[in-house]
C-alpha positions as CSV (number, residue, x, y, z in Angstrom):
1,X,-5.3,-17.5,-24.0
2,X,-6.7,-18.2,-20.5
3,X,-4.9,-18.1,-17.2
4,X,-5.5,-18.2,-13.5
5,X,-5.1,-14.7,-12.2
6,X,-5.9,-14.9,-8.5
7,X,-3.3,-13.2,-6.3
8,X,-1.7,-11.2,-9.1
9,X,1.0,-8.6,-8.3
10,X,0.5,-4.8,-8.2
11,X,3.4,-2.7,-9.2
12,X,4.4,0.1,-6.9
13,X,6.9,3.0,-6.6
14,X,8.1,4.6,-3.3
15,X,9.6,8.1,-3.2
16,X,11.1,10.1,-0.3
17,X,10.1,13.7,0.2
18,X,11.4,16.3,2.7
19,X,8.9,15.3,5.3
20,X,7.6,11.9,4.3
21,X,7.0,9.2,1.7
22,X,4.9,9.0,-1.5
23,X,3.7,5.6,-2.6
24,X,2.2,5.0,-6.1
25,X,0.4,1.7,-6.9
26,X,-0.8,0.8,-10.4
27,X,-4.5,-0.1,-10.2
28,X,-6.1,0.3,-13.7
29,X,-9.7,-0.8,-13.9
30,X,-10.1,-1.1,-10.2
31,X,-13.0,0.7,-8.5
32,X,-12.3,2.7,-5.3
33,X,-14.9,0.7,-3.4
34,X,-13.0,-2.5,-4.2
35,X,-9.7,-1.3,-2.6
36,X,-8.7,-1.8,1.1
37,X,-5.7,0.0,2.5
38,X,-3.9,-0.5,5.8
39,X,-0.9,1.5,7.1
40,X,1.4,0.5,9.9
41,X,4.5,2.5,11.0
42,X,6.7,0.4,8.7
43,X,4.5,-1.0,5.9
44,X,1.6,-0.3,3.6
45,X,-0.8,-3.1,2.7
46,X,-3.2,-2.8,-0.2
47,X,-5.7,-5.5,-1.1
48,X,-9.0,-6.0,-2.9
49,X,-10.4,-7.3,-6.2
50,X,-10.5,-6.4,-9.9
51,X,-13.7,-7.5,-11.4
52,X,-14.2,-8.9,-14.9
53,X,-14.8,-6.0,-17.3
54,X,-17.6,-7.6,-19.3
55,X,-20.0,-9.9,-17.4
56,X,-22.8,-10.3,-20.0
57,X,-20.8,-12.0,-22.7
58,X,-18.7,-15.1,-23.4
59,X,-14.9,-14.5,-23.0
60,X,-13.0,-15.4,-26.2
61,X,-9.6,-14.2,-25.0
62,X,-8.6,-13.0,-21.6
63,X,-5.3,-11.1,-20.9
64,X,-6.4,-8.5,-18.4
65,X,-5.8,-9.9,-14.9
66,X,-8.8,-10.1,-12.6
67,X,-9.5,-11.5,-9.2
68,X,-8.1,-10.9,-5.8
69,X,-4.9,-9.0,-5.2
70,X,-2.7,-8.1,-2.2
71,X,0.5,-6.2,-1.9
72,X,2.6,-5.3,1.2
73,X,5.2,-2.6,0.7
74,X,7.8,-2.3,3.4
75,X,8.8,1.3,4.1
76,X,12.3,2.6,4.6
77,X,11.4,4.7,7.6
78,X,8.6,4.8,10.2
79,X,5.5,6.9,9.4
80,X,2.8,8.5,11.4
81,X,-0.3,6.3,10.9
82,X,-2.6,9.2,11.9
83,X,-1.4,11.4,9.0
84,X,-2.1,9.3,5.9
85,X,-4.0,10.3,2.8
86,X,-4.8,8.3,-0.3
87,X,-6.3,9.2,-3.7
88,X,-7.2,7.0,-6.7
89,X,-6.7,8.9,-9.9
90,X,-6.4,7.7,-13.5
91,X,-5.7,4.1,-12.3
92,X,-3.0,5.0,-9.9
93,X,-3.4,4.9,-6.1
94,X,-1.3,7.7,-4.5
95,X,-0.6,7.3,-0.8
96,X,1.0,10.2,1.1
97,X,2.8,9.4,4.3
98,X,4.4,11.7,6.9
99,X,7.6,10.5,8.6
100,X,7.3,9.8,12.3
101,X,9.3,12.2,14.4
102,X,12.1,10.4,16.4
103,X,11.3,10.0,20.0
104,X,14.1,10.9,22.5
105,X,14.0,9.2,25.9
106,X,16.4,9.9,28.8
107,X,17.4,6.8,30.7
108,X,18.9,7.1,34.1
109,X,22.1,5.1,34.5
110,X,22.2,3.0,37.7
111,X,25.3,2.0,39.5
112,X,25.9,-0.5,42.2
113,X,26.0,2.4,44.7
114,X,22.4,3.4,43.7
115,X,21.0,-0.1,44.2
């Protein structure tokens, strides 16, 4: 059984903690150097490539998906992009995010008398 596996989907879980978010992305068989990670205040984007397991033989059956992958995960709250950590362990990418503190701004109210 052969199939085109470019742009296959990564499965992910997102959990809320007291001060942030924890994101877990399944990545079995993917080397750390083949993973790219980008975090914005409202999203996590993971992309890269899973290479063929055996390069020195003729494939007789292929079921493990290989090739390029990309996943964007929209976050339920804003995060501080300067306080992100990521670890790949046992085929799972664990991303730790800290929630961004709300910003309070005082706005002076104008009236026609002040103009």
